C-alpha positions as CSV (number, residue, x, y, z in Angstrom):
1,M,106.9,117.8,71.3
2,S,105.5,115.2,73.5
3,D,102.8,112.6,72.7
4,L,99.2,114.4,72.9
5,K,97.3,111.3,73.2
6,P,95.2,111.1,76.5
7,V,96.3,108.7,79.2
8,S,93.4,106.7,80.8
9,F,93.2,104.3,83.5
10,V,91.1,103.0,86.5
11,V,92.2,102.9,90.1
12,P,90.2,100.0,91.5
13,G,88.6,99.9,94.9
14,E,86.9,102.6,97.1
15,P,88.0,106.0,96.3
16,Q,90.2,107.6,99.0
17,G,91.1,111.2,99.7
18,K,94.5,112.6,100.6
19,G,94.9,112.5,104.4
20,R,95.9,115.5,106.1
21,A,99.8,115.6,107.1
22,R,100.2,114.3,110.7
23,I,102.8,115.4,113.2
24,G,104.8,112.8,115.1
25,K,107.6,113.3,117.7
26,V,111.1,111.9,117.0
27,G,113.2,112.6,120.2
28,N,112.6,116.2,121.0
29,F,111.8,117.0,117.4
30,A,108.5,117.3,115.6
31,R,108.2,115.5,112.3
32,M,105.5,115.9,109.6
33,Y,104.5,112.6,107.8
34,T,101.8,111.5,105.5
35,P,99.4,108.7,107.0
36,A,100.2,105.2,105.8
37,K,96.6,104.8,104.2
38,T,97.3,107.7,101.9
39,V,100.6,106.5,100.9
40,A,99.3,103.1,100.2
41,Y,96.4,104.6,98.0
42,E,98.9,106.9,96.1
43,G,101.0,103.8,95.4
44,L,97.9,102.2,94.0
45,V,97.2,105.1,91.7
46,A,100.9,105.2,90.4
47,L,100.8,101.5,89.8
48,A,97.6,101.8,87.6
49,A,99.2,104.7,85.7
50,Q,102.5,103.0,85.3
51,D,100.7,100.2,83.5
52,V,99.4,102.5,80.8
53,M,102.6,104.8,80.7
54,Q,104.9,101.7,79.6
55,G,107.5,103.3,77.2
56,R,105.7,106.8,77.2
57,D,107.7,109.9,78.0
58,L,106.3,112.0,80.9
59,I,104.0,114.8,79.9
60,E,105.8,118.2,79.9
61,G,103.3,120.7,79.2
62,P,99.9,121.8,80.7
63,V,97.2,119.0,81.1
64,M,93.5,118.6,82.0
65,I,92.4,115.8,84.3
66,E,89.2,114.1,84.4
67,L,87.9,112.1,87.2
68,R,84.9,109.8,87.4
69,I,84.6,108.8,91.1
70,V,82.6,105.7,91.7
71,H,81.6,104.8,95.1
72,G,80.0,101.4,96.1
73,V,76.5,101.3,97.1
74,P,76.1,100.8,100.8
75,Q,74.7,97.6,101.8
76,S,72.8,99.0,104.6
77,K,70.5,100.8,102.2
78,S,67.0,99.8,101.0
79,K,66.7,97.8,97.6
80,K,64.6,100.9,96.3
81,W,67.2,103.3,97.3
82,K,70.1,101.3,95.6
83,T,68.1,101.1,92.5
84,L,67.5,104.9,92.5
85,A,71.3,105.4,93.3
86,L,72.5,103.1,90.4
87,E,70.1,105.0,88.1
88,G,71.8,108.3,89.1
89,K,68.8,109.5,90.9
90,E,70.5,109.6,94.3
91,P,73.2,112.2,94.6
92,C,76.5,110.6,95.8
93,T,77.6,112.6,99.0
94,K,79.7,110.1,100.6
95,K,83.1,110.9,102.1
96,P,85.8,111.6,100.9
97,D,85.3,114.9,99.4
98,A,86.1,114.9,95.6
99,D,88.8,117.6,95.9
100,N,90.7,115.2,98.4
101,V,90.5,112.3,95.9
102,L,91.7,114.8,93.1
103,K,94.7,115.7,95.4
104,A,95.6,112.1,96.1
105,V,95.5,111.2,92.3
106,C,97.4,114.3,91.3
107,D,100.1,113.8,93.8
108,A,100.4,110.1,92.9
109,L,101.0,110.9,89.2
110,N,104.1,113.2,90.0
111,G,106.8,111.8,88.0
112,V,104.6,108.8,86.5
113,V,102.4,110.5,84.0
114,F,103.6,114.2,84.2
115,K,106.5,116.0,85.9
116,D,104.5,117.8,88.4
117,D,101.0,118.3,89.2
118,V,101.4,122.0,88.9
119,Q,101.1,121.2,85.2
120,V,97.2,120.5,85.8
121,T,95.5,123.5,84.6
122,D,92.0,122.5,83.9
123,G,89.7,119.5,85.3
124,S,86.4,118.0,85.9
125,F,85.0,115.3,88.1
126,K,81.7,113.5,88.5
127,R,80.9,111.5,91.7
128,R,78.4,108.7,91.3
129,W,77.2,105.4,93.0
130,G,78.1,102.3,91.1
131,D,78.3,98.4,91.5
132,T,82.0,98.4,91.0
133,P,84.0,101.2,93.0
134,G,86.9,102.9,91.5
135,V,88.3,106.1,90.2
136,H,88.3,106.4,86.3
137,V,91.3,108.9,85.5
138,R,91.9,110.5,82.2
139,I,94.7,113.1,81.7
140,V,94.7,115.0,78.5
141,P,97.8,116.9,77.3
142,L,96.9,120.4,76.2
143,C,98.6,122.2,73.3
144,Q,100.8,125.1,74.6
């Protein structure tokens, strides 16, 4: 049986969502590709996960994923608004959508934390404003 301890890590920086696949032309053929910004962010997520996975086998069974998505407070807002946002009294409705952040994180963790993101059977997320932007990730192996 694999290790059932949760895997937790933080992806620093402003959260990013999975970009839509783009179509480029190579000669007379169309080719699908992932935008460079998405590839870079998924690499950052994988790197953060690799640091905590050192020596641990990939999780093989079903998992639950928990995300706490923290967006930086916009500098253009008033001091009063910033205070309310940091107290949790202003909802965080900034782009990207939470489901796109989840998709980017899950795709980046393939082959790093679990074998495939199809193993994610449960999950939750919270989006908040904060002084330090980032995505707090927790992967919990579930008993089969």
